[in-house]
C-alpha positions in Angstrom: -58.0 0.3 -79.5 -54.7 1.5 -78.1 -55.4 2.7 -74.6 -52.5 5.1 -74.8 -54.5 7.2 -77.4 -57.5 7.8 -75.2 -56.1 10.7 -73.1 -55.2 12.6 -76.2 -58.6 12.3 -77.9 -60.4 13.3 -74.8 -58.2 16.4 -74.6 -59.1 17.3 -78.2 -62.8 17.1 -77.5 -62.5 19.2 -74.3 -60.7 21.9 -76.2 -63.4 22.1 -78.9 -66.2 22.3 -76.3 -64.3 25.0 -74.4 -63.9 27.0 -77.6 -67.6 26.7 -78.4 -68.4 27.9 -74.9 -66.1 30.9 -75.3 -67.5 31.7 -78.7 -71.1 31.5 -77.4 -70.3 33.8 -74.6 -68.5 36.2 -76.8 -71.5 36.4 -79.2 -73.4 38.2 -76.6 -70.8 40.8 -76.0 -69.0 41.4 -79.3 -69.7 42.3 -82.9 -69.9 39.6 -85.6 -66.5 40.6 -87.0 -64.7 40.3 -83.7 -66.4 37.0 -83.1 -65.1 35.7 -86.5 -61.6 36.8 -85.6 -61.8 35.0 -82.2 -63.1 31.9 -84.0 -60.3 31.9 -86.4 -57.8 32.3 -83.6 -59.2 29.5 -81.6 -59.3 27.2 -84.7 -55.6 27.9 -85.2 -54.9 26.9 -81.6 -57.0 23.7 -82.0 -55.2 22.8 -85.2 -51.8 23.3 -83.5 -52.9 21.1 -80.6 -54.1 18.4 -83.0 -50.7 18.4 -84.7 -48.9 18.0 -81.3 -51.3 15.2 -80.3 -50.7 13.4 -83.7 -46.9 13.7 -83.1 -47.2 12.2 -79.6 -49.4 9.4 -80.9 -46.9 8.6 -83.6 -44.1 8.5 -81.1 -46.0 6.1 -78.9 -46.6 3.8 -81.9 -43.0 3.8 -82.8 -41.9 3.0 -79.3 -44.3 0.2 -78.9 -43.3 -1.5 -82.2 -39.5 -1.1 -81.7 -37.6 -3.9 -79.9 -36.1 -3.0 -76.5 -32.5 -4.2 -76.2 -31.3 -5.5 -72.8 -27.5 -5.8 -72.0 -26.2 -8.3 -69.3 -23.2 -6.8 -67.4 -20.4 -9.4 -67.1 -16.7 -9.6 -66.2 -14.3 -11.8 -68.1 -10.9 -13.5 -67.7 -8.5 -13.6 -70.7 -7.1 -17.1 -71.1 -3.3 -17.2 -70.6 -1.1 -20.1 -69.6 -0.7 -20.3 -65.8 1.1 -22.6 -63.4 -1.2 -25.2 -61.7 -0.5 -27.6 -58.9 -2.7 -30.4 -57.6 -2.4 -31.8 -54.1 -3.8 -34.8 -52.3 -4.9 -33.9 -48.8 -4.9 -36.6 -46.1 -4.7 -36.6 -42.3 -1.4 -37.8 -40.8 -0.4 -39.7 -37.7 2.7 -38.3 -36.0 5.0 -40.6 -34.0 8.4 -40.3 -32.3 11.1 -42.4 -33.9 12.5 -43.2 -30.5 9.6 -44.1 -28.2 10.3 -47.0 -25.9 8.3 -48.8 -23.2 11.1 -50.2 -21.1 10.7 -53.4 -19.1 13.3 -55.5 -17.0 15.1 -58.5 -18.4 14.7 -60.4 -15.2 12.4 -60.8 -12.2 13.2 -58.6 -9.2 11.9 -56.2 -6.6 12.5 -52.6 -7.5 15.2 -51.3 -5.1 15.8 -47.8 -6.4 14.3 -45.4 -9.0 16.9 -42.9 -10.0 14.8 -40.6 -12.3 11.5 -38.7 -12.2 8.8 -38.2 -14.8 9.7 -35.4 -17.2 13.4 -35.7 -16.6 15.7 -35.4 -19.5 18.4 -38.2 -19.6 21.3 -39.2 -21.7 21.9 -42.6 -23.3 23.3 -45.1 -20.7 21.9 -43.2 -17.7 20.9 -45.5 -14.8 17.2 -45.4 -14.4 16.2 -48.3 -12.0 18.0 -50.8 -9.9 16.4 -54.1 -8.9 17.2 -56.0 -5.7 20.3 -58.1 -6.4 21.4 -59.1 -3.0 21.2 -62.9 -3.8 23.1 -62.4 -7.0 25.8 -60.3 -5.3 26.3 -63.0 -2.6 26.6 -65.6 -5.3 29.2 -63.5 -7.1 31.3 -63.2 -3.9 31.1 -67.0 -3.5 32.0 -67.7 -7.1 35.0 -65.3 -7.0 36.4 -67.1 -3.9 36.1 -70.4 -5.7 37.6 -68.9 -8.8 40.7 -67.8 -6.9 41.3 -71.4 -5.8 40.5 -72.8 -9.2 43.1 -70.5 -10.8 45.8 -71.4 -8.3 45.2 -75.2 -8.8 45.2 -74.7 -12.6 48.4 -72.7 -12.5 50.1 -75.4 -10.3 49.0 -78.2 -12.6 50.1 -76.3 -15.6 53.6 -75.9 -14.2 53.8 -79.6 -13.3 52.5 -80.6 -16.7 55.1 -78.4 -18.5 57.8 -80.2 -16.4 56.3 -83.6 -17.4 55.2 -84.2 -13.8 51.7 -85.5 -13.1 49.1 -86.8 -15.5 47.4 -85.0 -18.4 44.0 -85.8 -16.8 44.9 -83.8 -13.7 45.9 -80.8 -15.8 42.7 -81.0 -17.9 40.5 -81.3 -14.9 42.1 -78.2 -13.3 41.7 -76.2 -16.5 38.1 -77.2 -16.8 37.3 -76.3 -13.2 38.8 -72.8 -13.7 36.9 -72.2 -17.0 33.6 -73.4 -15.5 34.0 -71.1 -12.5 34.8 -68.1 -14.9 31.7 -68.9 -16.9 29.5 -69.0 -13.8 30.9 -65.7 -12.7 30.3 -64.1 -16.1 26.7 -65.3 -16.0 26.1 -63.8 -12.5 27.7 -60.5 -13.5 25.5 -60.4 -16.6 22.5 -61.0 -14.4 23.7 -58.2 -12.1 24.0 -55.9 -15.1 20.4 -56.8 -16.2 19.2 -55.7 -12.8 20.4 -52.2 -13.6 18.1 -50.7 -16.2 19.6 -47.9 -18.3 18.4 -45.4 -20.8 18.5 -46.8 -24.4 18.8 -43.3 -26.0 18.8 -39.6 -25.2 15.3 -38.5 -24.3 12.8 -37.7 -21.7 11.2 -40.0 -19.0 7.6 -39.7 -19.9 6.0 -42.1 -17.5 7.0 -44.2 -14.5 4.6 -47.2 -14.3 5.9 -48.8 -11.1 7.3 -47.7 -7.8 10.1 -48.7 -5.4 9.3 -52.0 -3.6 7.1 -53.4 -6.4 8.0 -56.6 -8.3 9.2 -56.1 -11.8 8.7 -58.9 -14.3 10.1 -59.2 -17.9 7.6 -57.9 -20.4 5.8 -55.7 -17.9 6.2 -52.0 -18.8 8.2 -50.2 -16.2 9.2 -46.8 -17.9 8.1 -45.0 -21.0 10.9 -43.0 -22.6 10.5 -40.7 -25.6 12.8 -38.5 -27.8 11.2 -35.6 -29.5 14.1 -34.7 -31.7 13.2 -36.9 -34.7 9.6 -37.7 -35.6 8.0 -39.8 -38.3 4.6 -39.0 -39.9 2.4 -41.6 -41.5 -0.5 -41.1 -43.9 -2.8 -43.3 -46.0 -3.5 -42.5 -49.6 -6.1 -44.0 -51.9 -4.8 -46.7 -54.2 -5.8 -44.7 -57.3 -2.8 -42.4 -56.7 -0.3 -45.3 -56.4 1.4 -44.5 -59.7 1.5 -40.8 -59.0 3.2 -40.8 -55.6 6.9 -41.9 -55.2 9.7 -41.7 -52.8 11.3 -38.2 -52.7 8.2 -36.3 -53.7 7.8 -33.1 -51.5 4.9 -32.8 -49.2 3.6 -29.9 -47.1 2.5 -30.8 -43.6 0.3 -28.4 -41.7 -0.2 -28.5 -37.9 -3.3 -26.4 -37.0 -2.8 -26.9 -33.3 0.9 -25.7 -33.4 0.0 -22.2 -34.4 -0.5 -23.1 -38.0 3.1 -24.4 -38.3 3.9 -25.7 -41.8 6.7 -28.1 -42.7 8.1 -29.2 -46.1 9.7 -32.6 -46.3 10.3 -35.4 -48.8 8.5 -38.7 -48.7 10.9 -41.1 -47.0 9.1 -44.3 -47.9 6.1 -45.4 -50.0 4.3 -48.6 -48.9 4.1 -51.6 -51.2 0.9 -53.1 -49.8 -2.7 -52.0 -50.4 -4.8 -52.3 -47.2 -7.7 -54.6 -48.1 -10.2 -52.8 -45.9 -9.5 -49.1 -46.7 -7.9 -49.6 -50.2 -5.1 -47.3 -49.3 -1.3 -47.5 -49.1 1.0 -45.9 -46.5 3.6 -43.1 -46.9 6.2 -42.2 -44.3 7.7 -38.7 -43.8 10.6 -37.9 -41.5 10.5 -34.6 -39.6 13.3 -32.9 -37.7 11.7 -31.4 -34.6 14.6 -29.4 -33.5 12.5 -26.8 -31.7 10.4 -29.5 -29.9 7.2 -27.8 -30.9 5.6 -30.9 -32.3 4.3 -33.7 -30.1 3.4 -37.4 -31.0 -0.2 -37.9 -32.1 -0.6 -34.2 -32.9 -3.3 -33.6 -35.5 -1.8 -32.9 -38.9 -2.8 -32.4 -42.6 -0.5 -33.8 -45.3 -0.6 -32.2 -48.8 1.0 -34.4 -51.4 1.9 -32.7 -54.7 0.9 -35.3 -57.3 0.7 -33.1 -60.4 2.3 -29.8 -61.6 2.1 -27.8 -64.8 3.7 -24.6 -65.7 1.4 -23.7 -68.6 -2.3 -24.6 -68.1 -5.6 -22.8 -68.7 -7.3 -22.3 -65.4 -10.8 -21.1 -64.5 -12.8 -20.9 -61.3 -14.7 -24.2 -60.9 -18.0 -22.4 -60.3 -18.2 -21.0 -63.9 -18.2 -24.5 -65.4 -21.7 -25.8 -66.0 -22.9 -29.1 -67.2 -25.7 -30.5 -69.3 -26.4 -33.9 -71.0 -23.6 -33.2 -73.6 -20.9 -32.4 -71.0 -19.2 -29.5 -69.4 -19.4 -26.0 -70.8 -18.6 -22.4 -70.1 -19.6 -19.0 -71.7 -17.2 -17.1 -73.9 -17.5 -13.4 -74.5 -17.6 -12.6 -78.3 -15.8 -9.2 -78.2 -16.8 -8.4 -81.8 -20.5 -8.9 -81.5 -20.6 -8.4 -77.7 -22.6 -11.6 -77.3 -22.2 -14.7 -75.0 -21.2 -17.9 -76.7 -21.7 -21.4 -75.2 -18.5 -23.5 -75.4 -18.2 -27.2 -74.5 -14.8 -28.0 -72.9 -12.8 -30.9 -71.5 -11.8 -30.4 -67.9 -8.8 -31.8 -66.0 -7.8 -31.8 -62.3 -9.4 -29.4 -59.8 -7.9 -28.0 -56.6 -9.1 -25.2 -54.3 -11.9 -24.0 -56.6 -9.6 -23.9 -59.6 -10.1 -26.3 -62.6 -7.7 -27.0 -65.4 -9.2 -26.9 -69.0 -7.6 -29.5 -71.3 -9.5 -28.8 -74.5 -12.1 -26.5 -76.0 -10.4 -23.1 -75.4 -7.6 -21.1 -76.9 -5.2 -18.5 -75.6 -6.6 -15.0 -75.6 -10.3 -16.0 -75.5 -12.3 -14.3 -72.8 -14.2 -16.5 -70.3 -17.2 -14.9 -68.5 -16.4 -15.2 -64.8 -18.9 -12.8 -63.3 -22.5 -12.7 -64.5 -22.3 -16.1 -66.0 -25.4 -17.3 -64.2 -27.5 -14.6 -66.0 -26.3 -15.3 -69.6 -27.3 -17.8 -72.3 -26.0 -18.5 -75.7 -26.4 -15.4 -77.9 -27.3 -12.9 -75.1 -26.0 -9.3 -75.6 -23.3 -8.3 -73.1 -22.0 -5.3 -71.4 -18.4 -6.1 -70.5 -16.7 -4.4 -67.5 
């Protein structure tokens, strides 16, 4: 029994009983003719109510037997060729092209330091002088001996040109002069080595030793750095070796420099794969004319390894996968139904994926509401 019919049948019985009660009460007060008229009138009312009840019951039966149609609201994207770029993102190591740890070329006590930390200097600027008192004394002695050796040589040369004296005397005088000149040149070179000068234009970053301390060759004395020209290194996976070449443009972001972004070409691509990390190195030169960038500053390198001016692009999240492969849902605009479509995907970057095969220009991909649809579902497109 259909439960929805019970209220109507009960209503019918109640009306009949009420009519009988009214008729029974009326029999006591009215004549038989009036009673018959009232009965006829009530029967007409009962008949009308029965007809309305039958109509409502038929409506209920039709509603319960008919199929209710649900529409899934969706939004679509019409496929048109778009530009697509793929980038490789790696972290970079920023270094100064001119960054020197200066050490003396000879032993000596530091006599004078002519610069301070943070001071900007020009190439050739005198930075430090070592104690050269012994060398200076030796130079004075050698110069005195050289004066005598030159005089003797000149005298022997005059005599030799006049065929006076022996050739041996002339050669000995010349040899003594040349030896003395060589010793003087050596001492002067040592004196020059005791004066440490700036190898390039830059800034004195650190002084590692003080006046009075003993400086030794190979021991770091001063660190100098130039911030004008920097070089950036990055390591890329070997699988991109054939897709990255010298001259390719990269975008370098420096989050700690106010989000500064720099575009520059790749200066050099390494030819060796690191055995441990399976990566190769790239080098990028950066002109730091504003001196905003500092060595070892954190950086992100974005290498453009692929570009296309006409590609079909969809949001990566709309692509689903099953045992047969990747698929998306297409909106059939004629039947307003969702259609499952298997596709071949390409590269992905920043939540955008390129579709290589399985879709045509003008088709509509469901991009909103795709999680609520299945193949053949009725759609309501917005």
